[in-house]
Structure formats: structure tokens, C-alpha cells
One Martini backbone bead per residue (centre of mass of N, CA, C, O) as a GRO file, in nm:
protein
  340
    1MET     BB    1  11.331  11.657  11.468
    2GLY     BB    2  11.447  11.753  11.714
    3GLY     BB    3  11.806  11.792  11.699
    4ALA     BB    4  11.846  11.737  11.403
    5ASP     BB    5  12.105  11.742  11.127
    6ARG     BB    6  12.020  11.453  11.002
    7LEU     BB    7  11.847  11.302  10.721
    8VAL     BB    8  11.757  10.965  10.638
    9LEU     BB    9  11.624  10.838  10.342
   10LEU     BB   10  11.562  10.480  10.347
   11GLY     BB   11  11.380  10.447  10.123
   12ASP     BB   12  11.077  10.495   9.983
   13ALA     BB   13  11.004  10.813   9.984
   14ILE     BB   14  10.855  10.730   9.715
   15GLU     BB   15  10.562  10.629   9.551
   16LEU     BB   16  10.628  10.471   9.217
   17ARG     BB   17  10.393  10.205   9.196
   18HIS     BB   18  10.081  10.338   9.167
   19GLY     BB   19  10.186  10.550   8.944
   20PRO     BB   20  10.256  10.822   8.820
   21VAL     BB   21  10.493  11.048   8.894
   22ARG     BB   22  10.316  11.304   8.909
   23ASP     BB   23  10.135  11.200   9.141
   24ALA     BB   24  10.352  11.150   9.355
   25LEU     BB   25  10.467  11.442   9.359
   26ALA     BB   26  10.211  11.589   9.448
   27ILE     BB   27  10.212  11.448   9.731
   28ALA     BB   28  10.522  11.498   9.821
   29LYS     BB   29  10.594  11.799   9.820
   30PRO     BB   30  10.503  11.903  10.109
   31VAL     BB   31  10.683  11.709  10.268
   32PHE     BB   32  10.963  11.808  10.166
   33GLN     BB   33  10.927  12.103  10.240
   34GLU     BB   34  10.900  12.055  10.547
   35LEU     BB   35  11.169  11.917  10.591
   36GLY     BB   36  11.352  12.147  10.494
   37ALA     BB   37  11.246  12.361  10.692
   38ALA     BB   38  11.312  12.207  10.958
   39LEU     BB   39  11.628  12.190  10.906
   40GLY     BB   40  11.752  12.386  10.724
   41ALA     BB   41  12.057  12.522  10.632
   42GLY     BB   42  12.210  12.322  10.856
   43GLY     BB   43  12.096  12.082  10.711
   44GLU     BB   44  12.060  11.724  10.618
   45VAL     BB   45  11.992  11.523  10.326
   46VAL     BB   46  11.971  11.167  10.271
   47ILE     BB   47  11.940  10.976   9.977
   48VAL     BB   48  11.820  10.628   9.962
   49PRO     BB   49  11.742  10.424   9.742
   50GLY     BB   50  11.512  10.184   9.651
   51ASN     BB   51  11.251  10.014   9.502
   52HIS     BB   52  11.008  10.225   9.483
   53ASP     BB   53  11.263  10.453   9.417
   54HIS     BB   54  11.470  10.363   9.188
   55HIS     BB   55  11.426  10.594   8.981
   56LEU     BB   56  11.624  10.799   9.116
   57ALA     BB   57  11.889  10.619   9.011
   58GLU     BB   58  11.871  10.547   8.705
   59PRO     BB   59  12.013  10.780   8.552
   60TRP     BB   60  12.287  10.735   8.691
   61LEU     BB   61  12.325  10.438   8.611
   62GLU     BB   62  12.323  10.497   8.307
   63ARG     BB   63  12.568  10.684   8.301
   64ARG     BB   64  12.770  10.478   8.401
   65GLY     BB   65  12.724  10.279   8.150
   66ARG     BB   66  12.841  10.515   7.933
   67THR     BB   67  13.161  10.525   8.065
   68GLY     BB   68  13.232  10.244   8.034
   69LEU     BB   69  13.426  10.156   8.304
   70PRO     BB   70  13.303  10.170   8.593
   71PRO     BB   71  13.306  10.204   8.900
   72ALA     BB   72  13.242  10.061   9.168
   73LEU     BB   73  12.988  10.084   9.383
   74GLY     BB   74  12.991   9.951   9.639
   75LEU     BB   75  12.859  10.093   9.944
   76GLU     BB   76  12.929  10.405   9.842
   77SER     BB   77  12.768  10.626   9.616
   78GLU     BB   78  12.746  10.909   9.446
   79VAL     BB   79  12.453  11.081   9.351
   80ASP     BB   80  12.350  11.233   9.070
   81TRP     BB   81  12.199  11.517   8.889
   82ARG     BB   82  11.956  11.646   8.661
   83ALA     BB   83  11.774  11.840   8.500
   84GLY     BB   84  11.441  11.694   8.528
   85GLU     BB   85  11.485  11.506   8.741
   86THR     BB   86  11.345  11.370   9.014
   87LEU     BB   87  11.579  11.427   9.212
   88ALA     BB   88  11.592  11.732   9.153
   89THR     BB   89  11.312  11.799   9.258
   90VAL     BB   90  11.349  11.701   9.548
   91ALA     BB   91  11.594  11.879   9.618
   92ARG     BB   92  11.446  12.147   9.583
   93TRP     BB   93  11.228  12.100   9.810
   94LEU     BB   94  11.456  12.069  10.050
   95ALA     BB   95  11.492  12.344  10.068
   96PRO     BB   96  11.771  12.461  10.251
   97ALA     BB   97  11.878  12.197  10.257
   98THR     BB   98  12.110  11.969  10.228
   99VAL     BB   99  12.174  11.754   9.938
  100ARG     BB  100  12.212  11.396   9.911
  101ALA     BB  101  12.317  11.092   9.737
  102ALA     BB  102  12.307  10.730   9.792
  103TYR     BB  103  12.465  10.417   9.662
  104PRO     BB  104  12.316  10.157   9.834
  105GLY     BB  105  12.450  10.334  10.067
  106VAL     BB  106  12.551  10.455  10.408
  107TRP     BB  107  12.780  10.612  10.608
  108LEU     BB  108  12.735  10.736  10.942
  109ARG     BB  109  12.972  10.564  11.048
  110GLU     BB  110  13.231  10.356  11.090
  111ASP     BB  111  12.999  10.148  11.245
  112VAL     BB  112  12.763  10.263  11.040
  113TYR     BB  113  12.519  10.118  10.827
  114ALA     BB  114  12.298  10.219  10.550
  115MET     BB  115  11.998  10.065  10.407
  116HIS     BB  116  11.724   9.956  10.264
  117GLY     BB  117  11.730   9.617  10.162
  118HIS     BB  118  11.648   9.499   9.866
  119TYR     BB  119  11.867   9.272   9.825
  120CYS     BB  120  11.708   9.053   9.994
  121ASP     BB  121  11.525   8.950   9.757
  122ARG     BB  122  11.738   8.731   9.661
  123HIS     BB  123  11.710   8.550   9.959
  124THR     BB  124  11.438   8.518  10.020
  125THR     BB  125  11.155   8.289  10.102
  126VAL     BB  126  10.954   8.488   9.998
  127PRO     BB  127  10.694   8.475   9.739
  128MET     BB  128  10.763   8.734   9.576
  129LEU     BB  129  10.802   8.908   9.297
  130GLU     BB  130  11.106   8.982   9.323
  131ARG     BB  131  11.203   8.696   9.385
  132LEU     BB  132  11.108   8.566   9.121
  133GLY     BB  133  11.245   8.763   8.925
  134ALA     BB  134  11.534   8.708   9.027
  135GLY     BB  135  11.540   8.408   8.953
  136VAL     BB  136  11.514   8.456   8.651
  137MET     BB  137  11.747   8.664   8.604
  138ALA     BB  138  11.983   8.486   8.702
  139LYS     BB  139  11.966   8.312   8.439
  140ILE     BB  140  11.998   8.535   8.221
  141VAL     BB  141  12.275   8.682   8.353
  142HIS     BB  142  12.462   8.487   8.486
  143GLU     BB  143  12.517   8.435   8.767
  144PRO     BB  144  12.730   8.382   8.985
  145PRO     BB  145  12.866   8.146   9.144
  146GLY     BB  146  12.674   8.144   9.445
  147GLY     BB  147  12.610   8.432   9.371
  148PRO     BB  148  12.606   8.731   9.486
  149TRP     BB  149  12.897   8.988   9.566
  150ARG     BB  150  12.782   9.249   9.430
  151ALA     BB  151  12.602   9.517   9.350
  152GLU     BB  152  12.590   9.452   9.045
  153ASN     BB  153  12.452   9.177   9.076
  154TYR     BB  154  12.191   9.281   9.203
  155GLU     BB  155  12.113   9.475   8.975
  156ALA     BB  156  12.088   9.264   8.745
  157THR     BB  157  11.836   9.111   8.892
  158LEU     BB  158  11.650   9.369   8.999
  159ALA     BB  159  11.622   9.622   8.811
  160PRO     BB  160  11.433   9.501   8.588
  161VAL     BB  161  11.193   9.465   8.779
  162TYR     BB  162  11.161   9.759   8.866
  163ALA     BB  163  11.127   9.878   8.579
  164TRP     BB  164  10.869   9.727   8.505
  165ILE     BB  165  10.688   9.830   8.733
  166HIS     BB  166  10.723  10.128   8.662
  167ALA     BB  167  10.611  10.115   8.371
  168VAL     BB  168  10.328  10.021   8.446
  169ALA     BB  169  10.255  10.270   8.617
  170GLN     BB  170  10.284  10.485   8.382
  171SER     BB  171  10.052  10.335   8.195
  172GLY     BB  172   9.805  10.245   8.386
  173GLY     BB  173   9.815   9.979   8.491
  174PRO     BB  174   9.845   9.759   8.704
  175ASP     BB  175   9.866   9.753   9.047
  176LEU     BB  176  10.214   9.707   9.180
  177GLY     BB  177  10.291   9.858   9.449
  178GLU     BB  178  10.217   9.584   9.642
  179SER     BB  179  10.391   9.330   9.534
  180SER     BB  180  10.555   9.270   9.780
  181HIS     BB  181  10.451   9.323  10.077
  182GLY     BB  182  10.148   9.337  10.009
  183ALA     BB  183  10.122   9.050   9.896
  184SER     BB  184  10.209   8.911  10.155
  185ALA     BB  185   9.979   9.022  10.323
  186GLN     BB  186   9.752   8.891  10.162
  187ALA     BB  187   9.849   8.602  10.190
  188TRP     BB  188   9.849   8.596  10.494
  189GLY     BB  189   9.544   8.649  10.523
  190ALA     BB  190   9.459   8.387  10.368
  191LEU     BB  191   9.643   8.173  10.546
  192ALA     BB  192   9.576   8.271  10.863
  193GLY     BB  193   9.312   8.182  10.876
  194SER     BB  194   9.038   8.056  11.085
  195GLY     BB  195   8.792   7.860  11.080
  196SER     BB  196   8.507   8.040  11.000
  197ARG     BB  197   8.688   8.255  10.835
  198ARG     BB  198   8.708   8.038  10.620
  199SER     BB  199   8.675   8.007  10.308
  200LEU     BB  200   8.665   7.816  10.038
  201ARG     BB  201   8.879   7.974   9.885
  202ARG     BB  202   9.086   7.983  10.114
  203ARG     BB  203   9.119   7.678  10.143
  204ALA     BB  204   9.231   7.641   9.857
  205VAL     BB  205   9.481   7.812   9.893
  206VAL     BB  206   9.604   7.652  10.126
  207ALA     BB  207   9.623   7.378   9.970
  208GLY     BB  208   9.792   7.495   9.704
  209PHE     BB  209  10.048   7.651   9.795
  210PRO     BB  210  10.268   7.430   9.845
  211ALA     BB  211  10.264   7.324   9.552
  212LEU     BB  212  10.358   7.584   9.420
  213ILE     BB  213  10.628   7.609   9.571
  214ALA     BB  214  10.743   7.338   9.476
  215THR     BB  215  10.747   7.413   9.176
  216LEU     BB  216  10.938   7.657   9.200
  217ASN     BB  217  11.174   7.500   9.317
  218ARG     BB  218  11.208   7.301   9.077
  219ALA     BB  219  11.264   7.557   8.878
  220GLY     BB  220  11.491   7.737   9.045
  221LEU     BB  221  11.352   7.993   9.230
  222GLY     BB  222  11.487   7.928   9.486
  223PRO     BB  223  11.430   7.925   9.802
  224LEU     BB  224  11.100   7.850   9.918
  225SER     BB  225  10.820   7.933  10.129
  226ALA     BB  226  10.489   7.848  10.260
  227SER     BB  227  10.545   8.029  10.503
  228LEU     BB  228  10.350   8.330  10.651
  229SER     BB  229  10.430   8.383  10.922
  230PRO     BB  230  10.547   8.623  11.116
  231PRO     BB  231  10.809   8.475  11.210
  232LYS     BB  232  10.897   8.389  10.923
  233LEU     BB  233  10.918   8.666  10.799
  234ARG     BB  234  11.126   8.780  10.991
  235ARG     BB  235  11.351   8.563  10.957
  236ALA     BB  236  11.384   8.583  10.652
  237ALA     BB  237  11.475   8.881  10.647
  238LEU     BB  238  11.723   8.854  10.837
  239ARG     BB  239  11.875   8.642  10.678
  240ALA     BB  240  11.891   8.801  10.411
  241THR     BB  241  12.042   9.045  10.525
  242GLY     BB  242  12.286   8.887  10.630
  243GLU     BB  243  12.372   8.794  10.348
  244VAL     BB  244  12.435   9.072  10.235
  245VAL     BB  245  12.646   9.155  10.442
  246SER     BB  246  12.839   8.924  10.369
  247ARG     BB  247  12.871   8.957  10.053
  248LEU     BB  248  12.958   9.277  10.077
  249GLY     BB  249  13.136   9.332  10.331
  250ILE     BB  250  12.998   9.459  10.594
  251GLY     BB  251  13.204   9.620  10.844
  252ALA     BB  252  12.975   9.651  11.075
  253SER     BB  253  12.820   9.685  11.385
  254HIS     BB  254  12.591   9.848  11.228
  255VAL     BB  255  12.266   9.787  11.064
  256ILE     BB  256  12.052   9.984  10.872
  257PHE     BB  257  11.705   9.919  10.785
  258GLY     BB  258  11.424   9.826  10.586
  259HIS     BB  259  11.160   9.718  10.364
  260THR     BB  260  11.002   9.495  10.566
  261HIS     BB  261  10.827   9.676  10.792
  262ARG     BB  262  10.988   9.562  11.056
  263ALA     BB  263  11.047   9.651  11.353
  264GLY     BB  264  11.386   9.660  11.500
  265PRO     BB  265  11.452   9.580  11.795
  266LEU     BB  266  11.240   9.474  12.038
  267PRO     BB  267  11.197   9.391  12.362
  268ARG     BB  268  11.050   9.100  12.270
  269ASP     BB  269  11.286   9.017  12.117
  270ASP     BB  270  11.525   8.819  11.974
  271ALA     BB  271  11.845   8.919  11.967
  272ALA     BB  272  11.980   8.694  11.789
  273GLU     BB  273  11.816   8.759  11.521
  274TRP     BB  274  11.975   9.064  11.511
  275ARG     BB  275  12.231   8.892  11.422
  276THR     BB  276  12.490   8.830  11.248
  277ALA     BB  277  12.746   8.619  11.176
  278SER     BB  278  12.953   8.875  11.227
  279GLY     BB  279  12.786   9.060  11.463
  280ALA     BB  280  12.584   9.242  11.351
  281GLN     BB  281  12.358   9.492  11.419
  282LEU     BB  282  12.019   9.506  11.366
  283THR     BB  283  11.809   9.776  11.222
  284ASN     BB  284  11.464   9.858  11.192
  285THR     BB  285  11.252  10.130  11.077
  286GLY     BB  286  11.010  10.018  10.938
  287CYS     BB  287  10.685  10.167  10.892
  288TRP     BB  288  10.487  10.409  10.658
  289VAL     BB  289  10.249  10.198  10.623
  290HIS     BB  290   9.926  10.099  10.623
  291GLU     BB  291   9.887   9.750  10.761
  292PRO     BB  292   9.621   9.586  10.885
  293ARG     BB  293   9.703   9.276  10.857
  294PHE     BB  294   9.951   9.326  11.083
  295LEU     BB  295   9.754   9.433  11.293
  296GLY     BB  296   9.650   9.451  11.602
  297ASP     BB  297   9.536   9.457  11.956
  298PRO     BB  298   9.665   9.719  11.956
  299PRO     BB  299   9.812   9.855  11.676
  300GLN     BB  300  10.046  10.037  11.820
  301HIS     BB  301  10.195   9.751  11.920
  302SER     BB  302  10.299   9.697  11.651
  303PRO     BB  303  10.579   9.643  11.441
  304TYR     BB  304  10.384   9.769  11.191
  305TRP     BB  305  10.372  10.037  11.296
  306PRO     BB  306  10.379  10.348  11.201
  307GLY     BB  307  10.680  10.566  11.277
  308TYR     BB  308  10.957  10.472  11.274
  309ALA     BB  309  11.295  10.542  11.397
  310ALA     BB  310  11.643  10.609  11.381
  311TRP     BB  311  11.866  10.705  11.635
  312LEU     BB  312  12.181  10.889  11.594
  313GLU     BB  313  12.479  10.929  11.740
  314ASP     BB  314  12.817  10.968  11.789
  315GLU     BB  315  12.736  10.750  12.003
  316GLY     BB  316  12.632  10.443  11.993
  317SER     BB  317  12.336  10.306  11.943
  318PRO     BB  318  12.072  10.260  11.780
  319ARG     BB  319  11.742  10.417  11.821
  320LEU     BB  320  11.419  10.364  11.860
  321ARG     BB  321  11.143  10.561  11.735
  322THR     BB  322  10.826  10.707  11.790
  323LEU     BB  323  10.642  10.943  11.578
  324LEU     BB  324  10.367  10.795  11.620
  325ASP     BB  325  10.045  10.781  11.715
  326ALA     BB  326   9.719  10.666  11.727
  327THR     BB  327   9.621  10.977  11.614
  328ALA     BB  328   9.799  11.000  11.384
  329PRO     BB  329   9.882  11.050  11.083
  330LEU     BB  330   9.936  10.866  10.806
  331GLY     BB  331  10.201  10.795  10.625
  332ALA     BB  332  10.441  10.744  10.317
  333LEU     BB  333  10.686  10.654  10.449
  334SER     BB  334  10.945  10.383  10.511
  335GLY     BB  335  11.198  10.539  10.641
  336ALA     BB  336  11.438  10.655  10.895
  337ALA     BB  337  11.756  10.818  10.967
  338ALA     BB  338  11.882  10.981  11.252
  339ARG     BB  339  12.117  11.247  11.334
  340GLU     BB  340  12.248  11.447  11.599
   0.00000   0.00000   0.00000
């Protein structure tokens, strides 16, 4: 982080879906303390909650709901915290750096907007848990005709799903921490095997998966796709993110996001895929979780290799940097955007 004066933790900075909060905090404490010490008193940390750490924003969201008709979330709202809340604990560990939190995203410059990107779960065609849950919730909360168009609409369909997963984790129930991207990775591993590597069970999964997806689509939970190939996953995520950018009216030249764990655009990528219909350039900060199912050989050349970050200066486009090499310890953060 040499030379950086602001660090943006762009969602999922703490894994709060693998178990109780106390366990996650015990692991995260030294990491946040080191970050705060590295930035020092002149540095700033901006926390933008995502889906795996949506709990950081929940007390604030609840307070907003108790104050009558709260102001619209918009594209950037300042998130406050109270003593004893998880966000207050994290902010304390990040001292002496200045800490603030924003949701659902943050403007880094007049032309650069950053968000975790979990709202794309409402539009992706990948049949992950959040996507299915959002499809069900959209019917329960009577989503506006044509789908969500404000941050509040996305929260209404997605926040209950995140809260349920978080509650399960606190009770020590089934591990749902990898229910979104991790489940997709497992499904991809089951469906992408070929030849002698496919077991009888795997072949049965391959044969039955399209029928299952067709049933879900007929039930009105789609549109969902039965294809989980890496190009399909990438394109589905980019289309879904572009949809969020359009619906929320994000008038930025550059949009930085994470969530999908796939860094880009990389030199070998099709640049056209990384531009929205409005012309905004998308940049994904990639993955900070080791996901061997998505890594090739050599793994450090994979776009899913952990350790990418977006570097942003006062002028110019965001630039992806690799912060980990093949021998570095694998981290647990999901993405960050740094500004020089």
C-alpha cells in the first residue's frame, strides 16, 4: 500500500457467513490493525459493506427505518455506528487511520463510482442461492413493475436473504458462507468435468441440471441459465452489473466493483464486454479467497487468482495491480480499491 492515502474496502472485508461474528472478528482483528498502522494518522479507510458483511450496515439500516420516512439511500449514504456494533469494533481497530463507511457505494472521483456489486444478484442468470432467494422475495415484497430501480428496491429483495444466511451462521447451523460464489464454483466443478473424470453421480447431475433450471424458470424465478462455463459466468456477471448501473442511474465513466471474484479487464479480455450500455468502463477488483476450482495451471495466471486491487490516482483510469505473488500467503479479503 506504499503511496496510498485512502484504502477502500469494497465489500466482504470480513467473512461473516462461515460462523459466529466473534470467530470472524478474532481472525480479522490483526489484519485491520495492520491496515490502520500502515496508513497512519494521515490515511483514510472507507468501508463499503457487501453481502458477506452486510451485517456491518444492518444496524444503521434499521435505524433509518425507525425514523419515519428516511431519505433515499441514493448512490452514497454515510453509514454511522454505535458503541458495541461490529462496525464500531472494526473502526476502532483501524486507528489511527480515519474511518468512514458508505453504502451502497462511494464516489471516489466525479467520474469514478465504486460499489461491492451484490445488487447484481438480482439480475444474474447464474442460479446461486441469492439469485433464487431474490426471485422469491421479489414476489413477496411486490417488486415494482419492470424490476428494481432504486437501492431500496434491491435491499427489499436481497437484505432478507442476507439476514437469513447470517442468522444461520450465528446459530452454528449449516455452513452457508460459500453459498453464492462458492456454490457456483462447486457446481461448475461438477458440470465442467469431462471424459473419464466424470463419475456416475456427476453425469447424473449434468443430465438433470438443465431440467431443474427449466423448472425454476417456469416458476418465475428466472431468467436463469444452465450453463456455468467460465465465459458464461463472466458475461452473466458483467451484464448483471451493467443492469444495476443502468437502473440506479450511475452516471460515472468508470465503475469499480468486486463480488463476482473475477478480476478484469485483463489484457486478454474482450474490452467490449467490460463496457456498459451507457459506456461506463467496468473494473473488477477480483478475489481475495483461494478458489482452486477456478484456477488453472499455473494458478497465478488465472483471473480468479487472489490479490488484485484497483489503483486510482487523481486523473486517469483505474489500474489493476496484483498484490500477491505465487508464494504469498492467501488472504481473506474480497477486494479493495486504493487511491493515491
